[in-house]
mmCIF entry with sequence, helices, sheets and N, C-alpha, C, O atoms, coordinates in Angstrom:
data_MODEL
# 
_entry.id   MODEL 
# 
_entity.id                         1 
_entity.type                       polymer 
_entity.pdbx_number_of_molecules   1 
# 
_entity_poly.entity_id                      1 
_entity_poly.type                           'polypeptide(L)' 
_entity_poly.nstd_linkage                   no 
_entity_poly.nstd_monomer                   no 
_entity_poly.pdbx_seq_one_letter_code       MSEPVKAPENTGQPPPTYQSQDLFQGGKVVLIVHQGREYWLRITSAGKLILTA 
_entity_poly.pdbx_seq_one_letter_code_can   MSEPVKAPENTGQPPPTYQSQDLFQGGKVVLIVHQGREYWLRITSAGKLILTA 
_entity_poly.pdbx_strand_id                 A 
# 
loop_
_entity_poly_seq.entity_id 
_entity_poly_seq.num 
_entity_poly_seq.mon_id 
_entity_poly_seq.hetero 
1 1  MET n 
1 2  SER n 
1 3  GLU n 
1 4  PRO n 
1 5  VAL n 
1 6  LYS n 
1 7  ALA n 
1 8  PRO n 
1 9  GLU n 
1 10 ASN n 
1 11 THR n 
1 12 GLY n 
1 13 GLN n 
1 14 PRO n 
1 15 PRO n 
1 16 PRO n 
1 17 THR n 
1 18 TYR n 
1 19 GLN n 
1 20 SER n 
1 21 GLN n 
1 22 ASP n 
1 23 LEU n 
1 24 PHE n 
1 25 GLN n 
1 26 GLY n 
1 27 GLY n 
1 28 LYS n 
1 29 VAL n 
1 30 VAL n 
1 31 LEU n 
1 32 ILE n 
1 33 VAL n 
1 34 HIS n 
1 35 GLN n 
1 36 GLY n 
1 37 ARG n 
1 38 GLU n 
1 39 TYR n 
1 40 TRP n 
1 41 LEU n 
1 42 ARG n 
1 43 ILE n 
1 44 THR n 
1 45 SER n 
1 46 ALA n 
1 47 GLY n 
1 48 LYS n 
1 49 LEU n 
1 50 ILE n 
1 51 LEU n 
1 52 THR n 
1 53 ALA n 
# 
_struct_asym.id          A 
_struct_asym.entity_id   1 
# 
_struct_conf.conf_type_id            HELX_P 
_struct_conf.id                      HELX_P1 
_struct_conf.pdbx_PDB_helix_id       AA1 
_struct_conf.beg_label_comp_id       SER 
_struct_conf.beg_label_asym_id       A 
_struct_conf.beg_label_seq_id        20 
_struct_conf.pdbx_beg_PDB_ins_code   ? 
_struct_conf.end_label_comp_id       PHE 
_struct_conf.end_label_asym_id       A 
_struct_conf.end_label_seq_id        24 
_struct_conf.pdbx_end_PDB_ins_code   ? 
_struct_conf.beg_auth_comp_id        SER 
_struct_conf.beg_auth_asym_id        A 
_struct_conf.beg_auth_seq_id         20 
_struct_conf.end_auth_comp_id        PHE 
_struct_conf.end_auth_asym_id        A 
_struct_conf.end_auth_seq_id         24 
_struct_conf.pdbx_PDB_helix_class    1 
_struct_conf.details                 ? 
_struct_conf.pdbx_PDB_helix_length   5 
# 
_struct_conf_type.id          HELX_P 
_struct_conf_type.criteria    ? 
_struct_conf_type.reference   ? 
# 
_struct_sheet.id               AA1 
_struct_sheet.type             ? 
_struct_sheet.number_strands   3 
_struct_sheet.details          ? 
# 
loop_
_struct_sheet_order.sheet_id 
_struct_sheet_order.range_id_1 
_struct_sheet_order.range_id_2 
_struct_sheet_order.offset 
_struct_sheet_order.sense 
AA1 1 2 ? anti-parallel 
AA1 2 3 ? anti-parallel 
# 
loop_
_struct_sheet_range.sheet_id 
_struct_sheet_range.id 
_struct_sheet_range.beg_label_comp_id 
_struct_sheet_range.beg_label_asym_id 
_struct_sheet_range.beg_label_seq_id 
_struct_sheet_range.pdbx_beg_PDB_ins_code 
_struct_sheet_range.end_label_comp_id 
_struct_sheet_range.end_label_asym_id 
_struct_sheet_range.end_label_seq_id 
_struct_sheet_range.pdbx_end_PDB_ins_code 
_struct_sheet_range.beg_auth_comp_id 
_struct_sheet_range.beg_auth_asym_id 
_struct_sheet_range.beg_auth_seq_id 
_struct_sheet_range.end_auth_comp_id 
_struct_sheet_range.end_auth_asym_id 
_struct_sheet_range.end_auth_seq_id 
AA1 1 VAL A 29 ? HIS A 34 ? VAL A 29 HIS A 34 
AA1 2 ARG A 37 ? ILE A 43 ? ARG A 37 ILE A 43 
AA1 3 LEU A 49 ? THR A 52 ? LEU A 49 THR A 52 
# 
loop_
_atom_site.group_PDB 
_atom_site.id 
_atom_site.type_symbol 
_atom_site.label_atom_id 
_atom_site.label_alt_id 
_atom_site.label_comp_id 
_atom_site.label_asym_id 
_atom_site.label_entity_id 
_atom_site.label_seq_id 
_atom_site.pdbx_PDB_ins_code 
_atom_site.Cartn_x 
_atom_site.Cartn_y 
_atom_site.Cartn_z 
_atom_site.occupancy 
_atom_site.B_iso_or_equiv 
_atom_site.pdbx_formal_charge 
_atom_site.auth_seq_id 
_atom_site.auth_comp_id 
_atom_site.auth_asym_id 
_atom_site.auth_atom_id 
_atom_site.pdbx_PDB_model_num 
ATOM 1   N N  . MET A 1 1  ? 16.627 -90.598  -50.768 1.00 0.00 ? 1  MET A N  1 
ATOM 2   C CA . MET A 1 1  ? 16.777 -92.029  -50.695 1.00 0.00 ? 1  MET A CA 1 
ATOM 3   C C  . MET A 1 1  ? 15.411 -92.655  -51.132 1.00 0.00 ? 1  MET A C  1 
ATOM 4   O O  . MET A 1 1  ? 14.347 -92.210  -50.701 1.00 0.00 ? 1  MET A O  1 
ATOM 5   N N  . SER A 1 2  ? 15.483 -93.663  -51.968 1.00 0.00 ? 2  SER A N  1 
ATOM 6   C CA . SER A 1 2  ? 14.291 -94.335  -52.496 1.00 0.00 ? 2  SER A CA 1 
ATOM 7   C C  . SER A 1 2  ? 13.754 -95.307  -51.425 1.00 0.00 ? 2  SER A C  1 
ATOM 8   O O  . SER A 1 2  ? 14.456 -95.734  -50.507 1.00 0.00 ? 2  SER A O  1 
ATOM 9   N N  . GLU A 1 3  ? 12.477 -95.620  -51.607 1.00 0.00 ? 3  GLU A N  1 
ATOM 10  C CA . GLU A 1 3  ? 11.850 -96.581  -50.673 1.00 0.00 ? 3  GLU A CA 1 
ATOM 11  C C  . GLU A 1 3  ? 12.340 -97.968  -50.997 1.00 0.00 ? 3  GLU A C  1 
ATOM 12  O O  . GLU A 1 3  ? 12.698 -98.245  -52.142 1.00 0.00 ? 3  GLU A O  1 
ATOM 13  N N  . PRO A 1 4  ? 12.364 -98.867  -49.992 1.00 0.00 ? 4  PRO A N  1 
ATOM 14  C CA . PRO A 1 4  ? 12.784 -100.182 -50.229 1.00 0.00 ? 4  PRO A CA 1 
ATOM 15  C C  . PRO A 1 4  ? 11.797 -100.915 -51.141 1.00 0.00 ? 4  PRO A C  1 
ATOM 16  O O  . PRO A 1 4  ? 10.607 -100.601 -51.105 1.00 0.00 ? 4  PRO A O  1 
ATOM 17  N N  . VAL A 1 5  ? 12.235 -101.866 -51.946 1.00 0.00 ? 5  VAL A N  1 
ATOM 18  C CA . VAL A 1 5  ? 11.341 -102.603 -52.754 1.00 0.00 ? 5  VAL A CA 1 
ATOM 19  C C  . VAL A 1 5  ? 10.690 -103.713 -51.986 1.00 0.00 ? 5  VAL A C  1 
ATOM 20  O O  . VAL A 1 5  ? 11.360 -104.505 -51.324 1.00 0.00 ? 5  VAL A O  1 
ATOM 21  N N  . LYS A 1 6  ? 9.376  -103.771 -52.074 1.00 0.00 ? 6  LYS A N  1 
ATOM 22  C CA . LYS A 1 6  ? 8.649  -104.825 -51.377 1.00 0.00 ? 6  LYS A CA 1 
ATOM 23  C C  . LYS A 1 6  ? 8.658  -106.105 -52.195 1.00 0.00 ? 6  LYS A C  1 
ATOM 24  O O  . LYS A 1 6  ? 8.562  -106.071 -53.421 1.00 0.00 ? 6  LYS A O  1 
ATOM 25  N N  . ALA A 1 7  ? 8.772  -107.200 -51.528 1.00 0.00 ? 7  ALA A N  1 
ATOM 26  C CA . ALA A 1 7  ? 8.717  -108.492 -52.131 1.00 0.00 ? 7  ALA A CA 1 
ATOM 27  C C  . ALA A 1 7  ? 7.323  -108.708 -52.546 1.00 0.00 ? 7  ALA A C  1 
ATOM 28  O O  . ALA A 1 7  ? 6.405  -108.321 -51.823 1.00 0.00 ? 7  ALA A O  1 
ATOM 29  N N  . PRO A 1 8  ? 7.091  -109.344 -53.747 1.00 0.00 ? 8  PRO A N  1 
ATOM 30  C CA . PRO A 1 8  ? 5.763  -109.597 -54.196 1.00 0.00 ? 8  PRO A CA 1 
ATOM 31  C C  . PRO A 1 8  ? 4.989  -110.500 -53.265 1.00 0.00 ? 8  PRO A C  1 
ATOM 32  O O  . PRO A 1 8  ? 5.575  -111.404 -52.669 1.00 0.00 ? 8  PRO A O  1 
ATOM 33  N N  . GLU A 1 9  ? 3.719  -110.295 -53.121 1.00 0.00 ? 9  GLU A N  1 
ATOM 34  C CA . GLU A 1 9  ? 2.915  -111.095 -52.274 1.00 0.00 ? 9  GLU A CA 1 
ATOM 35  C C  . GLU A 1 9  ? 2.896  -112.578 -52.829 1.00 0.00 ? 9  GLU A C  1 
ATOM 36  O O  . GLU A 1 9  ? 2.768  -112.803 -54.033 1.00 0.00 ? 9  GLU A O  1 
ATOM 37  N N  . ASN A 1 10 ? 3.025  -113.518 -51.934 1.00 0.00 ? 10 ASN A N  1 
ATOM 38  C CA . ASN A 1 10 ? 2.930  -114.900 -52.409 1.00 0.00 ? 10 ASN A CA 1 
ATOM 39  C C  . ASN A 1 10 ? 1.467  -115.344 -52.492 1.00 0.00 ? 10 ASN A C  1 
ATOM 40  O O  . ASN A 1 10 ? 0.811  -115.621 -51.489 1.00 0.00 ? 10 ASN A O  1 
ATOM 41  N N  . THR A 1 11 ? 0.991  -115.397 -53.743 1.00 0.00 ? 11 THR A N  1 
ATOM 42  C CA . THR A 1 11 ? -0.421 -115.809 -53.961 1.00 0.00 ? 11 THR A CA 1 
ATOM 43  C C  . THR A 1 11 ? -0.569 -117.282 -54.259 1.00 0.00 ? 11 THR A C  1 
ATOM 44  O O  . THR A 1 11 ? -1.670 -117.783 -54.491 1.00 0.00 ? 11 THR A O  1 
ATOM 45  N N  . GLY A 1 12 ? 0.554  -117.961 -54.249 1.00 0.00 ? 12 GLY A N  1 
ATOM 46  C CA . GLY A 1 12 ? 0.508  -119.389 -54.594 1.00 0.00 ? 12 GLY A CA 1 
ATOM 47  C C  . GLY A 1 12 ? 0.487  -119.616 -56.141 1.00 0.00 ? 12 GLY A C  1 
ATOM 48  O O  . GLY A 1 12 ? 0.573  -120.750 -56.612 1.00 0.00 ? 12 GLY A O  1 
ATOM 49  N N  . GLN A 1 13 ? 0.377  -118.552 -56.875 1.00 0.00 ? 13 GLN A N  1 
ATOM 50  C CA . GLN A 1 13 ? 0.363  -118.664 -58.350 1.00 0.00 ? 13 GLN A CA 1 
ATOM 51  C C  . GLN A 1 13 ? 1.700  -118.154 -58.901 1.00 0.00 ? 13 GLN A C  1 
ATOM 52  O O  . GLN A 1 13 ? 2.251  -117.213 -58.329 1.00 0.00 ? 13 GLN A O  1 
ATOM 53  N N  . PRO A 1 14 ? 2.211  -118.685 -59.905 1.00 0.00 ? 14 PRO A N  1 
ATOM 54  C CA . PRO A 1 14 ? 3.422  -118.165 -60.522 1.00 0.00 ? 14 PRO A CA 1 
ATOM 55  C C  . PRO A 1 14 ? 3.120  -116.854 -61.247 1.00 0.00 ? 14 PRO A C  1 
ATOM 56  O O  . PRO A 1 14 ? 2.015  -116.663 -61.755 1.00 0.00 ? 14 PRO A O  1 
ATOM 57  N N  . PRO A 1 15 ? 4.091  -115.964 -61.293 1.00 0.00 ? 15 PRO A N  1 
ATOM 58  C CA . PRO A 1 15 ? 3.849  -114.652 -61.999 1.00 0.00 ? 15 PRO A CA 1 
ATOM 59  C C  . PRO A 1 15 ? 3.699  -114.857 -63.463 1.00 0.00 ? 15 PRO A C  1 
ATOM 60  O O  . PRO A 1 15 ? 4.179  -115.862 -63.987 1.00 0.00 ? 15 PRO A O  1 
ATOM 61  N N  . PRO A 1 16 ? 3.054  -113.951 -64.162 1.00 0.00 ? 16 PRO A N  1 
ATOM 62  C CA . PRO A 1 16 ? 2.993  -114.056 -65.671 1.00 0.00 ? 16 PRO A CA 1 
ATOM 63  C C  . PRO A 1 16 ? 4.397  -114.163 -66.283 1.00 0.00 ? 16 PRO A C  1 
ATOM 64  O O  . PRO A 1 16 ? 5.342  -113.513 -65.834 1.00 0.00 ? 16 PRO A O  1 
ATOM 65  N N  . THR A 1 17 ? 4.495  -114.947 -67.255 1.00 0.00 ? 17 THR A N  1 
ATOM 66  C CA . THR A 1 17 ? 5.798  -115.177 -67.897 1.00 0.00 ? 17 THR A CA 1 
ATOM 67  C C  . THR A 1 17 ? 5.706  -114.812 -69.353 1.00 0.00 ? 17 THR A C  1 
ATOM 68  O O  . THR A 1 17 ? 4.767  -115.221 -70.036 1.00 0.00 ? 17 THR A O  1 
ATOM 69  N N  . TYR A 1 18 ? 6.682  -114.035 -69.853 1.00 0.00 ? 18 TYR A N  1 
ATOM 70  C CA . TYR A 1 18 ? 6.731  -113.530 -71.247 1.00 0.00 ? 18 TYR A CA 1 
ATOM 71  C C  . TYR A 1 18 ? 8.105  -113.899 -71.815 1.00 0.00 ? 18 TYR A C  1 
ATOM 72  O O  . TYR A 1 18 ? 9.124  -113.729 -71.145 1.00 0.00 ? 18 TYR A O  1 
ATOM 73  N N  . GLN A 1 19 ? 8.127  -114.403 -73.046 1.00 0.00 ? 19 GLN A N  1 
ATOM 74  C CA . GLN A 1 19 ? 9.372  -114.706 -73.717 1.00 0.00 ? 19 GLN A CA 1 
ATOM 75  C C  . GLN A 1 19 ? 9.881  -113.383 -74.319 1.00 0.00 ? 19 GLN A C  1 
ATOM 76  O O  . GLN A 1 19 ? 9.104  -112.624 -74.898 1.00 0.00 ? 19 GLN A O  1 
ATOM 77  N N  . SER A 1 20 ? 11.137 -113.125 -74.182 1.00 0.00 ? 20 SER A N  1 
ATOM 78  C CA . SER A 1 20 ? 11.669 -111.862 -74.648 1.00 0.00 ? 20 SER A CA 1 
ATOM 79  C C  . SER A 1 20 ? 11.459 -111.643 -76.125 1.00 0.00 ? 20 SER A C  1 
ATOM 80  O O  . SER A 1 20 ? 11.253 -110.509 -76.559 1.00 0.00 ? 20 SER A O  1 
ATOM 81  N N  . GLN A 1 21 ? 11.509 -112.747 -76.940 1.00 0.00 ? 21 GLN A N  1 
ATOM 82  C CA . GLN A 1 21 ? 11.308 -112.585 -78.320 1.00 0.00 ? 21 GLN A CA 1 
ATOM 83  C C  . GLN A 1 21 ? 9.901  -112.135 -78.625 1.00 0.00 ? 21 GLN A C  1 
ATOM 84  O O  . GLN A 1 21 ? 9.680  -111.489 -79.650 1.00 0.00 ? 21 GLN A O  1 
ATOM 85  N N  . ASP A 1 22 ? 8.911  -112.460 -77.752 1.00 0.00 ? 22 ASP A N  1 
ATOM 86  C CA . ASP A 1 22 ? 7.540  -111.967 -77.946 1.00 0.00 ? 22 ASP A CA 1 
ATOM 87  C C  . ASP A 1 22 ? 7.440  -110.513 -77.676 1.00 0.00 ? 22 ASP A C  1 
ATOM 88  O O  . ASP A 1 22 ? 6.714  -109.804 -78.373 1.00 0.00 ? 22 ASP A O  1 
ATOM 89  N N  . LEU A 1 23 ? 8.162  -110.025 -76.660 1.00 0.00 ? 23 LEU A N  1 
ATOM 90  C CA . LEU A 1 23 ? 8.166  -108.659 -76.304 1.00 0.00 ? 23 LEU A CA 1 
ATOM 91  C C  . LEU A 1 23 ? 8.904  -107.760 -77.310 1.00 0.00 ? 23 LEU A C  1 
ATOM 92  O O  . LEU A 1 23 ? 8.432  -106.683 -77.674 1.00 0.00 ? 23 LEU A O  1 
ATOM 93  N N  . PHE A 1 24 ? 10.050 -108.229 -77.735 1.00 0.00 ? 24 PHE A N  1 
ATOM 94  C CA . PHE A 1 24 ? 10.899 -107.375 -78.612 1.00 0.00 ? 24 PHE A CA 1 
ATOM 95  C C  . PHE A 1 24 ? 10.550 -107.497 -80.077 1.00 0.00 ? 24 PHE A C  1 
ATOM 96  O O  . PHE A 1 24 ? 10.859 -106.610 -80.873 1.00 0.00 ? 24 PHE A O  1 
ATOM 97  N N  . GLN A 1 25 ? 9.889  -108.623 -80.446 1.00 0.00 ? 25 GLN A N  1 
ATOM 98  C CA . GLN A 1 25 ? 9.397  -108.789 -81.816 1.00 0.00 ? 25 GLN A CA 1 
ATOM 99  C C  . GLN A 1 25 ? 10.486 -108.548 -82.878 1.00 0.00 ? 25 GLN A C  1 
ATOM 100 O O  . GLN A 1 25 ? 10.239 -107.947 -83.923 1.00 0.00 ? 25 GLN A O  1 
ATOM 101 N N  . GLY A 1 26 ? 11.684 -109.033 -82.575 1.00 0.00 ? 26 GLY A N  1 
ATOM 102 C CA . GLY A 1 26 ? 12.853 -108.887 -83.548 1.00 0.00 ? 26 GLY A CA 1 
ATOM 103 C C  . GLY A 1 26 ? 13.614 -107.654 -83.361 1.00 0.00 ? 26 GLY A C  1 
ATOM 104 O O  . GLY A 1 26 ? 14.649 -107.468 -84.000 1.00 0.00 ? 26 GLY A O  1 
ATOM 105 N N  . GLY A 1 27 ? 13.148 -106.768 -82.491 1.00 0.00 ? 27 GLY A N  1 
ATOM 106 C CA . GLY A 1 27 ? 13.891 -105.498 -82.243 1.00 0.00 ? 27 GLY A CA 1 
ATOM 107 C C  . GLY A 1 27 ? 14.848 -105.632 -81.055 1.00 0.00 ? 27 GLY A C  1 
ATOM 108 O O  . GLY A 1 27 ? 15.079 -106.715 -80.518 1.00 0.00 ? 27 GLY A O  1 
ATOM 109 N N  . LYS A 1 28 ? 15.397 -104.461 -80.672 1.00 0.00 ? 28 LYS A N  1 
ATOM 110 C CA . LYS A 1 28 ? 16.392 -104.499 -79.541 1.00 0.00 ? 28 LYS A CA 1 
ATOM 111 C C  . LYS A 1 28 ? 15.805 -103.577 -78.396 1.00 0.00 ? 28 LYS A C  1 
ATOM 112 O O  . LYS A 1 28 ? 16.404 -103.545 -77.321 1.00 0.00 ? 28 LYS A O  1 
ATOM 113 N N  . VAL A 1 29 ? 14.695 -102.851 -78.576 1.00 0.00 ? 29 VAL A N  1 
ATOM 114 C CA . VAL A 1 29 ? 14.216 -101.971 -77.590 1.00 0.00 ? 29 VAL A CA 1 
ATOM 115 C C  . VAL A 1 29 ? 12.695 -102.050 -77.494 1.00 0.00 ? 29 VAL A C  1 
ATOM 116 O O  . VAL A 1 29 ? 12.010 -102.139 -78.513 1.00 0.00 ? 29 VAL A O  1 
ATOM 117 N N  . VAL A 1 30 ? 12.171 -102.018 -76.277 1.00 0.00 ? 30 VAL A N  1 
ATOM 118 C CA . VAL A 1 30 ? 10.685 -101.873 -76.070 1.00 0.00 ? 30 VAL A CA 1 
ATOM 119 C C  . VAL A 1 30 ? 10.462 -100.746 -75.094 1.00 0.00 ? 30 VAL A C  1 
ATOM 120 O O  . VAL A 1 30 ? 11.310 -100.503 -74.236 1.00 0.00 ? 30 VAL A O  1 
ATOM 121 N N  . LEU A 1 31 ? 9.392  -100.078 -75.194 1.00 0.00 ? 31 LEU A N  1 
ATOM 122 C CA . LEU A 1 31 ? 8.948  -99.024  -74.275 1.00 0.00 ? 31 LEU A CA 1 
ATOM 123 C C  . LEU A 1 31 ? 7.851  -99.600  -73.357 1.00 0.00 ? 31 LEU A C  1 
ATOM 124 O O  . LEU A 1 31 ? 6.862  -100.184 -73.799 1.00 0.00 ? 31 LEU A O  1 
ATOM 125 N N  . ILE A 1 32 ? 8.094  -99.396  -72.064 1.00 0.00 ? 32 ILE A N  1 
ATOM 126 C CA . ILE A 1 32 ? 7.160  -99.787  -71.035 1.00 0.00 ? 32 ILE A CA 1 
ATOM 127 C C  . ILE A 1 32 ? 6.667  -98.565  -70.328 1.00 0.00 ? 32 ILE A C  1 
ATOM 128 O O  . ILE A 1 32 ? 7.472  -97.761  -69.857 1.00 0.00 ? 32 ILE A O  1 
ATOM 129 N N  . VAL A 1 33 ? 5.295  -98.384  -70.231 1.00 0.00 ? 33 VAL A N  1 
ATOM 130 C CA . VAL A 1 33 ? 4.811  -97.262  -69.528 1.00 0.00 ? 33 VAL A CA 1 
ATOM 131 C C  . VAL A 1 33 ? 4.232  -97.755  -68.242 1.00 0.00 ? 33 VAL A C  1 
ATOM 132 O O  . VAL A 1 33 ? 3.365  -98.629  -68.263 1.00 0.00 ? 33 VAL A O  1 
ATOM 133 N N  . HIS A 1 34 ? 4.675  -97.232  -67.105 1.00 0.00 ? 34 HIS A N  1 
ATOM 134 C CA . HIS A 1 34 ? 4.269  -97.654  -65.791 1.00 0.00 ? 34 HIS A CA 1 
ATOM 135 C C  . HIS A 1 34 ? 3.941  -96.428  -64.974 1.00 0.00 ? 34 HIS A C  1 
ATOM 136 O O  . HIS A 1 34 ? 4.797  -95.580  -64.720 1.00 0.00 ? 34 HIS A O  1 
ATOM 137 N N  . GLN A 1 35 ? 2.682  -96.347  -64.562 1.00 0.00 ? 35 GLN A N  1 
ATOM 138 C CA . GLN A 1 35 ? 2.203  -95.219  -63.791 1.00 0.00 ? 35 GLN A CA 1 
ATOM 139 C C  . GLN A 1 35 ? 2.515  -93.896  -64.475 1.00 0.00 ? 35 GLN A C  1 
ATOM 140 O O  . GLN A 1 35 ? 2.869  -92.925  -63.806 1.00 0.00 ? 35 GLN A O  1 
ATOM 141 N N  . GLY A 1 36 ? 2.387  -93.841  -65.814 1.00 0.00 ? 36 GLY A N  1 
ATOM 142 C CA . GLY A 1 36 ? 2.580  -92.592  -66.561 1.00 0.00 ? 36 GLY A CA 1 
ATOM 143 C C  . GLY A 1 36 ? 4.032  -92.262  -66.930 1.00 0.00 ? 36 GLY A C  1 
ATOM 144 O O  . GLY A 1 36 ? 4.324  -91.318  -67.664 1.00 0.00 ? 36 GLY A O  1 
ATOM 145 N N  . ARG A 1 37 ? 4.911  -93.083  -66.388 1.00 0.00 ? 37 ARG A N  1 
ATOM 146 C CA . ARG A 1 37 ? 6.342  -92.864  -66.735 1.00 0.00 ? 37 ARG A CA 1 
ATOM 147 C C  . ARG A 1 37 ? 6.875  -93.838  -67.726 1.00 0.00 ? 37 ARG A C  1 
ATOM 148 O O  . ARG A 1 37 ? 6.504  -95.010  -67.663 1.00 0.00 ? 37 ARG A O  1 
ATOM 149 N N  . GLU A 1 38 ? 7.689  -93.457  -68.608 1.00 0.00 ? 38 GLU A N  1 
ATOM 150 C CA . GLU A 1 38 ? 8.283  -94.291  -69.690 1.00 0.00 ? 38 GLU A CA 1 
ATOM 151 C C  . GLU A 1 38 ? 9.624  -94.927  -69.246 1.00 0.00 ? 38 GLU A C  1 
ATOM 152 O O  . GLU A 1 38 ? 10.513 -94.295  -68.676 1.00 0.00 ? 38 GLU A O  1 
ATOM 153 N N  . TYR A 1 39 ? 9.679  -96.210  -69.556 1.00 0.00 ? 39 TYR A N  1 
ATOM 154 C CA . TYR A 1 39 ? 10.886 -96.976  -69.268 1.00 0.00 ? 39 TYR A CA 1 
ATOM 155 C C  . TYR A 1 39 ? 11.293 -97.729  -70.574 1.00 0.00 ? 39 TYR A C  1 
ATOM 156 O O  . TYR A 1 39 ? 10.441 -98.235  -71.305 1.00 0.00 ? 39 TYR A O  1 
ATOM 157 N N  . TRP A 1 40 ? 12.556 -97.779  -70.822 1.00 0.00 ? 40 TRP A N  1 
ATOM 158 C CA . TRP A 1 40 ? 13.073 -98.416  -72.045 1.00 0.00 ? 40 TRP A CA 1 
ATOM 159 C C  . TRP A 1 40 ? 13.785 -99.712  -71.583 1.00 0.00 ? 40 TRP A C  1 
ATOM 160 O O  . TRP A 1 40 ? 14.695 -99.677  -70.755 1.00 0.00 ? 40 TRP A O  1 
ATOM 161 N N  . LEU A 1 41 ? 13.335 -100.856 -72.151 1.00 0.00 ? 41 LEU A N  1 
ATOM 162 C CA . LEU A 1 41 ? 13.972 -102.061 -71.942 1.00 0.00 ? 41 LEU A CA 1 
ATOM 163 C C  . LEU A 1 41 ? 14.774 -102.440 -73.177 1.00 0.00 ? 41 LEU A C  1 
ATOM 164 O O  . LEU A 1 41 ? 14.230 -102.553 -74.276 1.00 0.00 ? 41 LEU A O  1 
ATOM 165 N N  . ARG A 1 42 ? 16.042 -102.630 -72.989 1.00 0.00 ? 42 ARG A N  1 
ATOM 166 C CA . ARG A 1 42 ? 16.966 -102.833 -74.123 1.00 0.00 ? 42 ARG A CA 1 
ATOM 167 C C  . ARG A 1 42 ? 17.705 -104.186 -74.011 1.00 0.00 ? 42 ARG A C  1 
ATOM 168 O O  . ARG A 1 42 ? 17.983 -104.669 -72.914 1.00 0.00 ? 42 ARG A O  1 
ATOM 169 N N  . ILE A 1 43 ? 17.994 -104.741 -75.108 1.00 0.00 ? 43 ILE A N  1 
ATOM 170 C CA . ILE A 1 43 ? 18.963 -105.859 -75.196 1.00 0.00 ? 43 ILE A CA 1 
ATOM 171 C C  . ILE A 1 43 ? 20.269 -105.338 -75.502 1.00 0.00 ? 43 ILE A C  1 
ATOM 172 O O  . ILE A 1 43 ? 20.426 -104.689 -76.536 1.00 0.00 ? 43 ILE A O  1 
ATOM 173 N N  . THR A 1 44 ? 21.277 -105.568 -74.664 1.00 0.00 ? 44 THR A N  1 
ATOM 174 C CA . THR A 1 44 ? 22.618 -105.042 -74.906 1.00 0.00 ? 44 THR A CA 1 
ATOM 175 C C  . THR A 1 44 ? 23.387 -105.929 -75.911 1.00 0.00 ? 44 THR A C  1 
ATOM 176 O O  . THR A 1 44 ? 22.926 -106.999 -76.308 1.00 0.00 ? 44 THR A O  1 
ATOM 177 N N  . SER A 1 45 ? 24.552 -105.446 -76.293 1.00 0.00 ? 45 SER A N  1 
ATOM 178 C CA . SER A 1 45 ? 25.335 -106.172 -77.227 1.00 0.00 ? 45 SER A CA 1 
ATOM 179 C C  . SER A 1 45 ? 25.825 -107.545 -76.724 1.00 0.00 ? 45 SER A C  1 
ATOM 180 O O  . SER A 1 45 ? 26.176 -108.446 -77.486 1.00 0.00 ? 45 SER A O  1 
ATOM 181 N N  . ALA A 1 46 ? 25.820 -107.634 -75.322 1.00 0.00 ? 46 ALA A N  1 
ATOM 182 C CA . ALA A 1 46 ? 26.190 -108.872 -74.655 1.00 0.00 ? 46 ALA A CA 1 
ATOM 183 C C  . ALA A 1 46 ? 24.997 -109.780 -74.501 1.00 0.00 ? 46 ALA A C  1 
ATOM 184 O O  . ALA A 1 46 ? 25.117 -110.870 -73.942 1.00 0.00 ? 46 ALA A O  1 
ATOM 185 N N  . GLY A 1 47 ? 23.837 -109.350 -74.990 1.00 0.00 ? 47 GLY A N  1 
ATOM 186 C CA . GLY A 1 47 ? 22.598 -110.147 -74.868 1.00 0.00 ? 47 GLY A CA 1 
ATOM 187 C C  . GLY A 1 47 ? 21.895 -110.101 -73.530 1.00 0.00 ? 47 GLY A C  1 
ATOM 188 O O  . GLY A 1 47 ? 21.043 -110.936 -73.230 1.00 0.00 ? 47 GLY A O  1 
ATOM 189 N N  . LYS A 1 48 ? 22.260 -109.118 -72.731 1.00 0.00 ? 48 LYS A N  1 
ATOM 190 C CA . LYS A 1 48 ? 21.586 -109.010 -71.402 1.00 0.00 ? 48 LYS A CA 1 
ATOM 191 C C  . LYS A 1 48 ? 20.537 -107.868 -71.536 1.00 0.00 ? 48 LYS A C  1 
ATOM 192 O O  . LYS A 1 48 ? 20.524 -107.132 -72.522 1.00 0.00 ? 48 LYS A O  1 
ATOM 193 N N  . LEU A 1 49 ? 19.664 -107.751 -70.508 1.00 0.00 ? 49 LEU A N  1 
ATOM 194 C CA . LEU A 1 49 ? 18.583 -106.781 -70.535 1.00 0.00 ? 49 LEU A CA 1 
ATOM 195 C C  . LEU A 1 49 ? 18.943 -105.607 -69.551 1.00 0.00 ? 49 LEU A C  1 
ATOM 196 O O  . LEU A 1 49 ? 19.478 -105.827 -68.464 1.00 0.00 ? 49 LEU A O  1 
ATOM 197 N N  . ILE A 1 50 ? 18.641 -104.432 -69.967 1.00 0.00 ? 50 ILE A N  1 
ATOM 198 C CA . ILE A 1 50 ? 18.808 -103.273 -69.149 1.00 0.00 ? 50 ILE A CA 1 
ATOM 199 C C  . ILE A 1 50 ? 17.572 -102.397 -69.248 1.00 0.00 ? 50 ILE A C  1 
ATOM 200 O O  . ILE A 1 50 ? 17.043 -102.151 -70.332 1.00 0.00 ? 50 ILE A O  1 
ATOM 201 N N  . LEU A 1 51 ? 17.120 -101.925 -68.068 1.00 0.00 ? 51 LEU A N  1 
ATOM 202 C CA . LEU A 1 51 ? 15.873 -101.107 -68.014 1.00 0.00 ? 51 LEU A CA 1 
ATOM 203 C C  . LEU A 1 51 ? 16.350 -99.762  -67.537 1.00 0.00 ? 51 LEU A C  1 
ATOM 204 O O  . LEU A 1 51 ? 17.030 -99.646  -66.518 1.00 0.00 ? 51 LEU A O  1 
ATOM 205 N N  . THR A 1 52 ? 15.960 -98.685  -68.338 1.00 0.00 ? 52 THR A N  1 
ATOM 206 C CA . THR A 1 52 ? 16.308 -97.266  -67.984 1.00 0.00 ? 52 THR A CA 1 
ATOM 207 C C  . THR A 1 52 ? 15.039 -96.449  -68.053 1.00 0.00 ? 52 THR A C  1 
ATOM 208 O O  . THR A 1 52 ? 14.109 -96.733  -68.809 1.00 0.00 ? 52 THR A O  1 
ATOM 209 N N  . ALA A 1 53 ? 15.048 -95.352  -67.169 1.00 0.00 ? 53 ALA A N  1 
ATOM 210 C CA . ALA A 1 53 ? 13.896 -94.456  -67.188 1.00 0.00 ? 53 ALA A CA 1 
ATOM 211 C C  . ALA A 1 53 ? 14.291 -93.223  -67.970 1.00 0.00 ? 53 ALA A C  1 
ATOM 212 O O  . ALA A 1 53 ? 13.483 -92.308  -68.130 1.00 0.00 ? 53 ALA A O  1 
# 
C-alpha cells in the first residue's frame, strides 16, 4: 500500500504555474525526472493530461 499524499504546505504564495504549451513545445510528450525516476506526461487524443511512470 502506498503512503497517503500530503497536502502542500500553505506558504501564502501561489505555486509555480506553467502553460502546457511551454512544457510540450508543440509535442505531445514530455519526460519529467523526479528523484531519479522517469515519468512521462502525455497529452491524450481527448486533450487531457496523463502521467505515467
